[in-house]
C-alpha positions in Angstrom: -35.1 205.0 82.4 -38.0 202.7 82.1 -38.0 199.2 80.7 -41.2 197.5 78.9 -40.9 193.9 78.9 -43.0 191.6 76.9 -42.9 188.7 79.3 -44.1 188.6 83.1 -40.5 188.6 84.2 -36.8 189.7 83.2 -34.5 187.8 81.3 -35.5 187.1 77.9 -34.1 183.7 76.6 -32.3 183.7 79.9 -35.4 182.1 81.1 -36.5 179.9 84.1 -39.6 178.4 85.5 -40.9 176.2 88.3 -42.8 172.9 87.9 -43.8 171.3 91.5 -40.5 171.9 93.4 -38.2 171.5 90.4 -36.5 174.6 88.7 -36.3 174.4 85.0 -33.7 176.4 83.8 -33.9 177.1 80.0 -31.2 179.9 79.3 -27.4 180.3 79.9 -25.5 177.0 79.4 -22.3 178.8 80.5 -20.6 182.0 81.0 -17.4 182.9 79.2 -14.7 185.4 80.5 -16.1 184.6 84.1 -12.7 184.5 85.7 -11.6 187.2 88.2 -9.2 189.3 86.4 -10.9 189.4 83.0 -12.8 192.7 81.7 -15.7 190.8 81.0 -15.9 189.4 84.8 -15.7 193.1 85.9 -18.6 194.0 83.5 -20.7 191.4 85.1 -19.7 192.7 88.3 -20.8 196.2 87.2 -24.0 194.9 86.3 -24.6 193.4 89.8 -24.5 189.9 88.8 -22.1 186.7 88.8 -20.5 187.0 92.5 -17.8 184.5 92.8 -20.1 182.5 95.0 -22.7 182.0 92.1 -20.2 180.6 89.8 -18.9 176.9 89.2 -16.0 176.5 87.0 -16.4 174.4 84.2 -13.6 172.0 84.3 -15.3 169.7 81.6 -16.7 171.1 78.5 -19.0 168.0 78.1 -19.0 164.3 77.1 -19.3 163.1 73.3 -21.2 159.8 72.9 -21.7 158.1 69.5 -24.1 155.1 69.8 -22.7 154.0 66.3 -19.2 153.3 67.0 -19.4 153.0 70.8 -17.0 155.8 71.2 -17.2 158.0 74.0 -14.9 161.0 75.1 -14.9 163.6 77.9 -13.4 167.1 76.7 -11.8 168.7 79.8 -9.6 171.5 80.4 -6.6 169.3 79.8 -5.4 169.9 76.0 -2.5 167.4 76.2 -5.1 164.7 77.3 -7.6 165.7 74.6 -4.7 165.3 72.1 -3.5 162.0 73.4 -7.1 160.4 73.3 -8.0 161.8 69.6 -4.9 160.4 68.4 -5.4 157.2 69.9 -8.5 157.0 68.2 -7.1 157.8 64.9 -3.4 158.0 64.6 -3.9 159.1 60.9 -5.4 162.3 62.0 -2.4 163.4 64.2 -1.7 166.4 62.1 -4.8 168.1 62.4 -5.1 167.2 66.1 -2.0 168.9 66.7 -3.1 171.8 64.7 -6.2 172.3 66.8 -4.5 171.8 70.1 -1.7 174.2 69.1 -4.5 176.7 67.9 -6.4 176.2 71.3 -2.9 177.0 73.0 -2.2 179.9 71.3 -5.4 181.5 72.2 -5.0 181.0 75.9 -4.5 183.7 78.4 -6.5 186.4 76.2 -8.9 188.5 77.8 -12.3 188.6 75.8 -12.3 192.1 76.2 -9.0 192.3 74.3 -11.0 190.9 71.5 -13.3 194.0 71.3 -15.9 192.4 73.5 -16.0 195.0 76.1 -16.7 198.2 74.1 -18.8 198.6 71.2 -17.6 200.0 68.0 -19.3 203.3 68.3 -17.4 204.1 71.5 -14.1 203.0 70.1 -11.5 205.7 69.4 -8.1 205.4 67.2 -6.1 204.4 70.4 -8.8 201.7 71.5 -8.5 200.0 68.0 -4.8 200.0 67.9 -4.4 198.7 71.5 -6.9 195.9 70.3 -4.6 194.8 67.4 -1.4 195.0 69.7 -3.2 192.6 72.1 -4.1 190.2 69.6 -1.1 190.4 67.7 0.0 186.7 68.3 -3.6 185.4 67.3 -3.8 187.1 63.9 -2.9 184.1 61.9 -5.9 182.3 63.5 -8.2 184.8 62.1 -7.2 184.4 58.4 -7.1 181.5 55.9 -8.0 178.2 56.8 -9.1 179.0 60.2 -12.2 181.2 59.1 -13.6 178.4 57.1 -16.5 176.7 58.8 -15.7 173.9 61.0 -17.8 171.5 58.9 -15.8 172.2 55.9 -12.6 172.2 57.8 -13.1 168.9 59.2 -13.7 167.3 55.6 -9.8 166.2 55.3 -10.0 163.9 58.4 -9.8 160.3 57.6 -11.9 159.0 60.8 -15.5 159.4 60.2 -16.1 159.7 64.1 -13.3 162.4 64.8 -15.0 164.4 62.1 -18.3 164.0 63.6 -16.7 165.0 67.0 -14.8 168.1 65.9 -17.9 169.2 64.0 -20.0 169.4 67.1 -18.0 170.9 69.5 -20.1 173.7 68.7 -22.5 174.7 65.9 -20.9 173.1 62.5 -21.3 176.6 60.9 -18.8 178.6 63.2 -15.6 179.3 62.0 -12.5 177.2 63.2 -10.9 179.7 65.2 -14.3 180.0 67.2 -14.0 176.3 68.6 -10.3 177.1 69.3 -11.3 179.7 71.4 -14.1 177.8 73.2 -11.5 175.0 74.1 -8.7 177.6 75.2 -11.3 179.4 77.3 -12.2 175.9 79.2 -8.4 175.2 79.4 -8.0 178.7 81.0 -10.9 178.3 83.7 -12.6 181.3 81.6 -16.0 179.2 81.4 -18.2 179.0 84.3 -21.7 177.3 85.1 -24.4 179.5 87.2 -24.8 177.4 90.3 -28.3 178.5 90.7 -29.0 179.0 87.1 -30.3 182.0 85.2 -32.4 183.2 88.0 -29.1 184.3 90.0 -27.8 186.0 86.9 -30.7 187.9 85.7 -32.4 189.0 89.1 -29.6 190.7 90.4 -29.2 192.9 87.3 -32.8 194.0 87.6 -32.3 194.9 91.3 -29.1 197.1 90.2 -31.3 198.7 87.7 -33.9 199.4 90.0 -31.5 200.7 92.8 -30.3 203.3 90.1 -33.7 204.5 89.9 -34.8 202.4 86.5 -38.5 201.2 86.3 -39.6 198.2 84.8 -43.1 197.1 83.5 -44.0 193.6 82.7 -46.5 192.3 80.6 -45.9 195.4 78.2 -45.5 194.4 74.7 -44.6 197.2 72.6 -46.4 197.3 69.2 -44.7 200.7 67.7 -42.1 202.9 68.1 -43.4 206.2 67.7 -41.7 208.4 65.2 -41.9 212.3 64.7 -40.1 213.9 61.9 -37.3 211.0 62.0 -36.7 211.0 65.4 -37.9 208.3 67.9 -39.9 210.0 70.5 -41.7 207.0 72.6 -43.5 203.7 72.3 -47.0 202.5 71.9 -47.9 199.4 73.9 -50.3 196.6 72.7 -53.1 197.9 75.4 -52.7 201.7 73.4 -51.3 203.5 75.9 -48.4 205.7 74.7 -45.1 206.5 76.5 -43.0 209.5 75.4 -38.9 209.3 75.7 -36.0 211.2 74.8 -34.1 207.9 73.8 -35.6 204.6 72.5 -33.3 201.6 72.9 -34.9 198.5 71.2 -33.1 195.3 73.2 -36.0 193.4 71.4 -35.6 190.9 68.5 -34.2 192.7 65.4 -36.8 191.4 62.9 -39.5 192.5 65.2 -38.2 196.0 65.7 -37.2 197.0 62.1 -40.4 195.3 60.2 -43.0 195.6 62.8 -42.3 198.2 65.5 -40.7 200.6 62.9 -42.7 199.2 59.9 -39.8 198.6 57.6 -39.2 202.5 57.1 -35.7 202.8 58.2 -33.5 200.2 56.4 -30.6 200.2 54.2 -28.6 197.8 51.9 -27.1 195.9 55.0 -30.0 195.7 57.0 -31.9 194.2 54.0 -29.2 191.8 53.4 -28.8 190.4 56.8 -32.6 189.8 57.1 -32.6 188.2 53.4 -29.6 185.9 53.4 -28.1 185.4 56.7 -29.2 182.2 58.1 -31.1 182.1 61.4 -29.9 179.8 64.3 -32.0 176.7 64.5 -35.0 176.6 66.9 -34.8 174.1 69.5 -37.2 171.4 71.6 -36.0 171.3 75.1 -37.6 168.5 77.1 -36.8 168.7 81.1 -37.4 166.0 83.4 -37.5 166.2 87.3 -36.2 162.8 88.2 -36.1 161.6 91.8 -32.5 160.4 91.6 -28.9 161.7 91.9 -26.6 161.8 88.9 -23.3 162.9 91.0 -20.6 161.5 88.8 -22.1 162.4 85.5 -20.9 165.4 83.5 -22.9 168.4 83.3 -23.3 168.1 79.4 -23.4 165.2 77.0 -23.9 165.3 73.5 -25.3 161.9 72.3 -25.4 160.9 68.6 -28.1 158.1 68.5 -27.9 154.9 66.5 -31.8 155.1 65.7 -32.6 158.7 65.1 -36.0 160.1 66.3 -38.8 161.3 63.8 -40.2 164.5 64.2 -42.1 166.1 61.4 -40.2 165.6 58.3 -36.8 165.5 59.9 -35.0 162.7 61.4 -33.4 163.9 64.8 -29.8 162.4 64.7 -29.1 163.0 68.5 -29.4 165.5 71.4 -27.5 167.4 74.0 -28.3 166.3 77.7 -27.8 168.7 80.4 -27.7 167.4 83.9 -28.2 170.2 86.5 -26.1 168.3 89.4 -23.7 171.4 90.1 -26.2 173.3 92.4 -28.6 172.8 95.0 -31.4 174.7 93.9 -32.5 173.2 90.8 -34.1 170.2 92.5 -35.3 169.0 96.1 -32.6 166.8 98.0 -32.0 163.6 96.4 -33.4 164.8 93.2 -32.4 166.3 89.9 -33.4 168.3 86.6 -32.1 166.6 83.5 -32.7 168.4 80.3 -32.6 167.0 76.7 -32.2 169.4 74.0 -32.0 169.2 70.0 -32.8 171.1 66.8 -36.3 171.3 65.0 -38.2 172.9 62.5 -40.2 176.5 63.4 -42.8 175.6 60.5 -43.5 172.1 62.1 -44.1 173.2 65.5 -46.0 176.8 64.5 -48.4 174.9 62.6 -49.0 172.4 64.9 -49.9 174.6 67.9 -52.9 175.8 66.0 -54.6 172.8 66.8 -53.9 172.5 70.4 -54.6 168.8 71.0 -52.2 168.0 68.4 -49.6 170.2 69.7 -49.8 168.7 73.3 -50.0 165.3 72.2 -46.8 165.5 69.9 -44.9 167.2 72.7 -45.8 164.1 74.9 -45.0 161.6 72.2 -41.7 163.0 71.7 -41.0 163.6 75.5 -41.6 159.8 75.8 -39.5 158.8 72.9 -36.6 160.9 74.2 -36.9 159.2 77.8 -36.6 155.7 76.3 -33.3 156.6 74.9 -32.2 157.8 78.3 -33.2 154.3 79.6 -30.2 152.9 77.8 -28.0 155.0 80.1 -29.7 155.4 83.3 -32.0 152.1 83.6 -35.0 152.4 85.6 -35.2 156.3 85.1 -38.7 156.2 83.4 -40.0 155.2 86.6 -38.4 157.9 88.6 -39.6 160.7 86.5 -42.0 163.1 88.5 -41.9 166.0 86.2 -41.9 166.4 82.2 -41.7 170.1 80.9 -41.6 170.5 77.0 -40.5 174.0 75.3 -40.8 174.2 71.5 -39.8 176.8 69.3 -43.2 178.2 69.5 -42.7 178.7 73.3 -39.4 180.7 72.4 -41.3 182.8 70.3 -44.4 183.3 72.7 -42.2 184.5 75.5 -39.5 186.4 73.5 -40.9 187.1 70.1 -37.8 185.9 68.5 -38.0 185.5 64.9 -38.9 182.0 64.1 -38.2 181.1 67.7 -34.1 181.5 66.9 -33.1 181.7 70.6 -29.5 183.2 69.5 -30.5 185.1 66.2 -28.3 184.4 63.5 -26.1 181.4 63.2 -22.5 182.7 64.2 -20.9 182.3 60.7 -17.2 184.1 60.1 -19.5 187.0 58.1 -21.8 187.2 61.2 -19.2 187.3 63.7 -16.7 189.6 62.1 -19.5 191.8 60.4 -19.8 195.3 61.4 -23.4 196.0 62.6 -24.1 199.4 64.0 -26.3 200.1 66.9 -28.5 202.7 64.7 -30.8 202.5 61.7 -30.5 204.8 58.9 -32.5 208.1 59.0 -33.5 207.7 62.6 -32.4 210.1 65.3 -32.5 209.1 69.3 -33.2 205.5 68.6 -30.4 202.6 69.2 -30.7 198.7 69.1 -28.9 196.7 71.5 -30.7 193.2 70.7 
């Protein structure tokens, strides 16, 4: 087996890079199903990654801060505490709070593999499907009816505006209600974990395992064309013109690049056309990392901050940002120092157009980083003077290193249709070819 990788190192969007002694982690925020005894955990181990001493249990999902109301709330693994605090904020919404917590409790104790996550449908037999249905029987009610609605629709019946905002932003607002319930359940079960040293110690062991098994990896090798003869994939042609023959071709690259560019749009059906025409992409992000000569030991690893005064970027007003604090491992920064990272959704066209004039692009990155830093001063007075490194990643950065269509780091928005949709790993009419991206 041979891998051709566009970037100079493995990982794709599970990315990391160094800046003057600071390790910037731009990838995996947390692992799901990372608890020993879970089939997903066994899969991680089979890949050669995520040994127990590389993981930190995520006992707190994060802190939610609303500058307009002054309210803040920590979401921990204690569901009873969450229910008490939410009902204290809004007694009139006790019914819906109880409903959400009851749903989360119902989903506790389940293995992600039992939800069909550990085997692709092409390898599932009738017995596999029957067993999956049986193991999930207690949860069926949460995969139907109102629980399949987007969380943004579901919360419209909530009286308290802050509570509505809080629940809607527990994950992406388009995800179904049951998805949010499952996230809370995984936190409560101890099935969510942080990577103590970031992506680097998740990705490199997988590369090591692959090479130990005889695999080869070629970096800075961009595939421009998947070679086809008599409707069979027979190899690839790289950007440097070199041709590499193969018995089987697997694309773990971006689907749009694979289907419309590497295969020239020749192998499609109605389902594929519908996905790329109608399914919405995850909104791309700007990620600003600060290397700070300061410790943040008592702070949660994640905060969601809703701003009183939004930040203007392009044609959009940015209502808030998430703040990651890498205070759960020693590899991210020198002793006594910390990487903190702000991230928010933005527009692809704005940044893609801007990068065509490099001075303007760099000036805007600098302006936005300074604007966000001003907002952080309200929480950590004096932090501006303690910043030693500033690194800004835009949607164009994501595209440049991964070629993900329009900088969509996670592909399509995980709506009910997308999550429950049946996407086969082949394309119609082409033999010896599979997609895994």
